[in-house]
C-alpha positions, 0 to 999 in steps of 0.5 A: 500500500503506498504511503501518502505524506501527511500535511504538517499540522500548521499547514492544515490549520489556517490560524496556526499558519498565520500564527507561525508566520507572525512569529517568524516575522517578529523574530526576523525583525527583532534580530537583524543580521550582524552585517546590517548592524555593523554596516552603519557608518553614519556617525558624527565626524571625528575631532582632531585631538593631540595624541596621547603620550607614546604615540609616534611624534607628529601623528594625527589622532582623531576621536569620536563616538560611533552610531551605536555609542562606542567611543573610539580613537584613530591614530595615523603616524606620519610615516604610515606604512599602509597597514591598519591595526584594529584593536579589540581591548581586553576585559570585559568591563561592566557598565556604560561605554567610557571615553577613557577606554580607547585612549588608554588602549592607544597609549598602551599599544602606541608601539604600533604607531611608532612602527609605522602602523595606523591604529583604530580602537573602539571602547565598545558600546556596552559593557559585559561579555557581548562578544558579537556586539563588540565584534560589530563595534570593531568592524564599525571603527574599521569602517570609520577609519576607511571613511575618514582616513582612507582604505589601508593596503592591509588590515590586521585585527589585534585582540588583547586577552578577552579581545582575542575572542572579539577579534576572532568573532569579527573575522568570522562575521566580516571576512574579506574586509 
């Protein structure tokens, strides 16, 4: 005797089909793709500031706050070799985003600028262990660098401690960038 396939319960019941469709739409709306979240580079233009101590002499340093609320610093040495180091800081810290975090990281890792590398670092928009959102913030600061300074020949993701997880996640979410 031939087996006839049964229709799934949610297709057999029109009100169940409508409910499933509404739930799917609600979930899709609540969880936009990571690329869309990180892809927004609309931000206030950065401000030119004196570079912190240790950064290569005569470097150009820019600070700002991105479209998601993360503070950032960019540094471009006068002898820039064309490579950008995008830094993902260690931590994580709890609480609100703080403007002091990215400048402390630039000071700590200023060796990059003295070696001829440009630097971009985000303080991340939120505290806690949100690796995905921190990876999105890391990609966003890279995009801001490209918009404000120019396209580097090469980009290196640098993760410090917990930031290594952030850098690895950014590489997974945003390959070939």
